[in-house]
N, CA, C and O of each residue as an XYZ file, in Angstrom:
276
protein
N     -11.652    -14.676     -8.926
C     -11.013    -14.001    -10.029
C     -10.214    -12.790     -9.541
O      -9.089    -12.568     -9.989
N     -10.789    -12.015     -8.632
C     -10.087    -10.835     -8.120
C      -8.843    -11.240     -7.332
O      -7.868    -10.490     -7.289
N      -8.870    -12.413     -6.713
C      -7.703    -12.845     -5.944
C      -6.526    -13.182     -6.856
O      -5.380    -13.151     -6.407
N      -6.781    -13.500     -8.117
C      -5.699    -13.742     -9.063
C      -5.065    -12.436     -9.522
O      -3.861    -12.381     -9.772
N      -5.867    -11.392     -9.632
C      -5.367    -10.104    -10.087
C      -4.704     -9.350     -8.949
O      -3.614     -8.804     -9.118
N      -5.347     -9.316     -7.799
C      -4.833     -8.602     -6.632
C      -4.746     -9.531     -5.424
O      -5.554     -9.418     -4.503
N      -3.780    -10.443     -5.415
C      -3.661    -11.332     -4.263
C      -3.147    -10.562     -3.045
O      -2.366     -9.620     -3.180
N      -3.586    -10.968     -1.876
C      -3.100    -10.344     -0.654
C      -1.651    -10.769     -0.455
O      -1.369    -11.946     -0.227
N      -0.727     -9.803     -0.542
C       0.690    -10.128     -0.428
C       1.426     -9.188      0.528
O       2.648     -9.062      0.463
N       0.673     -8.528      1.417
C       1.276     -7.639      2.397
C       0.903     -8.089      3.808
O      -0.247     -8.441      4.072
N       1.869     -8.073      4.697
C       1.647     -8.390      6.103
C       0.833     -7.257      6.733
O       0.893     -6.119      6.268
N       0.081     -7.561      7.778
C      -0.773     -6.560      8.422
C       0.042     -5.363      8.934
O      -0.405     -4.222      8.813
N       1.211     -5.604      9.493
C       2.054     -4.499      9.977
C       2.486     -3.604      8.823
O       2.507     -2.381      8.960
N       2.828     -4.200      7.696
C       3.224     -3.423      6.522
C       2.045     -2.607      5.997
O       2.223     -1.474      5.549
N       0.865     -3.168      6.050
C      -0.319     -2.454      5.583
C      -0.569     -1.208      6.433
O      -0.882     -0.141      5.905
N      -0.428     -1.352      7.746
C      -0.625     -0.212      8.645
C       0.414      0.866      8.361
O       0.087      2.052      8.307
N       1.661      0.456      8.180
C       2.729      1.416      7.885
C       2.461      2.132      6.570
O       2.662      3.343      6.472
N       2.012      1.402      5.561
C       1.712      2.017      4.261
C       0.576      3.034      4.369
O       0.647      4.107      3.771
N      -0.466      2.702      5.125
C      -1.592      3.623      5.271
C      -1.150      4.894      5.996
O      -1.484      5.998      5.565
N      -0.409      4.749      7.082
C       0.062      5.917      7.832
C       1.001      6.758      6.968
O       0.886      7.983      6.934
N       1.927      6.103      6.273
C       2.862      6.816      5.401
C       2.117      7.537      4.278
O       2.432      8.684      3.958
N       1.142      6.874      3.686
C       0.361      7.482      2.616
C      -0.406      8.703      3.092
O      -0.471      9.716      2.395
N      -0.987      8.603      4.284
C      -1.710      9.747      4.833
C      -0.772     10.911      5.138
O      -1.134     12.070      4.934
N       0.428     10.609      5.626
C       1.413     11.663      5.907
C       1.828     12.377      4.622
O       1.894     13.606      4.583
N       2.103     11.614      3.584
C       2.499     12.220      2.311
C       1.324     12.994      1.701
O       1.508     14.082      1.154
N       0.129     12.432      1.798
C      -1.055     13.091      1.253
C      -1.360     14.394      1.987
O      -1.929     15.316      1.401
N      -0.991     14.476      3.246
C      -1.243     15.704      4.013
C      -0.426     16.882      3.481
O      -0.762     18.032      3.765
N       0.636     16.624      2.716
C       1.429     17.711      2.135
C       0.624     18.557      1.161
O       0.993     19.692      0.862
N      -0.473     18.002      0.669
C      -1.330     18.756     -0.258
C      -2.110     19.819      0.505
O      -2.379     20.896     -0.026
N      -2.474     19.519      1.747
C      -3.366     20.390      2.499
C      -2.660     21.253      3.542
O      -3.089     22.378      3.799
N      -1.586     20.748      4.146
C      -0.833     21.506      5.153
C       0.640     21.494      4.775
O       1.063     20.728      3.910
N       1.393     22.323      5.410
C       2.824     22.359      5.123
C       3.104     23.106      3.836
O       2.571     24.195      3.623
N       3.940     22.532      2.969
C       4.305     23.257      1.745
C       3.196     23.333      0.701
O       3.324     24.076     -0.272
N       2.120     22.587      0.877
C       0.985     22.565     -0.067
C       1.455     22.325     -1.495
O       1.234     23.141     -2.390
N       2.095     21.209     -1.678
C       2.642     20.837     -2.978
C       1.849     19.682     -3.586
O       1.269     18.869     -2.865
N       1.830     19.618     -4.887
C       1.143     18.522     -5.584
C       1.880     17.196     -5.422
O       1.315     16.139     -5.702
N       3.115     17.238     -4.982
C       3.892     16.033     -4.715
C       3.160     15.120     -3.727
O       3.329     13.901     -3.749
N       2.365     15.715     -2.884
C       1.636     14.959     -1.875
C       0.640     13.966     -2.439
O       0.276     13.006     -1.760
N       0.194     14.175     -3.660
C      -0.749     13.225     -4.268
C      -0.132     11.847     -4.482
O      -0.856     10.874     -4.689
N       1.178     11.755     -4.435
C       1.825     10.438     -4.533
C       1.506      9.569     -3.323
O       1.691      8.353     -3.369
N       1.034     10.178     -2.250
C       0.637      9.423     -1.066
C      -0.555      8.530     -1.297
O      -0.830      7.640     -0.493
N      -1.271      8.755     -2.390
C      -2.420      7.908     -2.709
C      -1.970      6.468     -2.992
O      -2.692      5.517     -2.692
N      -0.785      6.321     -3.565
C      -0.301      4.979     -3.936
C      -0.099      4.089     -2.706
O      -0.691      3.011     -2.654
N       0.716      4.489     -1.707
C       0.841      3.605     -0.548
C      -0.456      3.494      0.250
O      -0.710      2.466      0.878
N      -1.275      4.542      0.230
C      -2.545      4.490      0.940
C      -3.449      3.409      0.346
O      -4.006      2.595      1.082
N      -3.596      3.396     -0.972
C      -4.452      2.401     -1.619
C      -3.898      0.985     -1.508
O      -4.649      0.043     -1.254
N      -2.589      0.830     -1.697
C      -2.029     -0.520     -1.589
C      -2.140     -1.037     -0.166
O      -2.317     -2.238      0.042
N      -2.039     -0.153      0.816
C      -2.210     -0.575      2.202
C      -3.640     -0.960      2.516
O      -3.882     -1.928      3.237
N      -4.593     -0.208      1.979
C      -6.000     -0.517      2.224
C      -6.430     -1.796      1.512
O      -7.201     -2.586      2.057
N      -5.935     -1.999      0.302
C      -6.291     -3.188     -0.474
C      -5.551     -4.422      0.045
O      -6.104     -5.522      0.060
N      -4.301     -4.235      0.469
C      -3.504     -5.356      0.955
C      -2.730     -6.050     -0.140
O      -2.191     -7.137      0.070
N      -2.668     -5.436     -1.302
C      -1.971     -6.026     -2.433
C      -1.107     -4.978     -3.109
O      -1.576     -3.890     -3.442
N       0.152     -5.313     -3.307
C       1.077     -4.428     -3.996
C       1.323     -5.000     -5.392
O       1.780     -6.136     -5.517
N       1.029     -4.230     -6.446
C       1.226     -4.739     -7.802
C       2.683     -5.106     -8.100
O       2.933     -6.058     -8.841
N       3.637     -4.376     -7.543
C       5.045     -4.722     -7.776
C       5.408     -6.038     -7.098
O       6.176     -6.827     -7.648
N       4.862     -6.280     -5.910
C       5.083     -7.559     -5.249
C       4.540     -8.691     -6.116
O       5.190     -9.726     -6.264
N       3.365     -8.501     -6.684
C       2.755     -9.513     -7.545
C       3.609     -9.742     -8.785
O       3.817    -10.883     -9.196
N       4.096     -8.672     -9.375
C       4.911     -8.768    -10.582
C       6.189     -9.567    -10.342
O       6.582    -10.384    -11.174
N       6.836     -9.326     -9.197
C       8.097     -9.994     -8.893
C       7.930    -11.257     -8.052
O       8.924    -11.889     -7.694
N       6.697    -11.636     -7.732
C       6.442    -12.858     -6.979
C       6.881    -12.774     -5.534
O       7.274    -13.785     -4.951
N       6.826    -11.596     -4.945
C       7.274    -11.365     -3.587
C       6.060    -11.230     -2.679
O       5.021    -10.732     -3.113
N       6.173    -11.663     -1.429
C       5.080    -11.536     -0.480
C       5.642    -11.409      0.925
O       6.614    -12.077      1.277
N       5.024    -10.550      1.725
C       5.418    -10.428      3.129
C       4.388    -11.080      4.040
O       4.533    -11.051      5.262
N       3.355    -11.664      3.456
C       2.341    -12.380      4.238
C       2.929    -13.671      4.783
O       3.734    -14.327      4.121
N       2.522    -14.030      5.989
C       2.938    -15.346      6.489
C       2.294    -16.446      5.656
O       1.201    -16.271      5.118
N       2.963    -17.551      5.558
C       2.445    -18.693      4.776
C       1.169    -19.209      5.399
O       1.078    -19.348      6.618
N       0.175    -19.495      4.562
C      -1.091    -20.030      5.034
C      -0.965    -21.536      5.185
O      -0.401    -22.214      4.327
N      -1.502    -22.054      6.298
C      -1.484    -23.482      6.548
C      -2.633    -24.144      5.782
O      -3.755    -23.639      5.815
N      -2.380    -25.265      5.092
C      -3.465    -25.929      4.340
C      -4.473    -26.597      5.236
O      -5.435    -27.191      4.748
């Protein structure tokens, strides 16, 4: 059931990039300008950790390689 709601639709390289990018943006809350804008980093961080992007699901897009039957 969870795979229908949040299917894995991100390639492993994209997931790593999203996690690193999310952590960089989130660090703006604690270091640097200390702005609340940094909380937006939670979005790429969570989608990278989960491996599913809701917008990809909505538009039927996937960066995962095709699975062999």
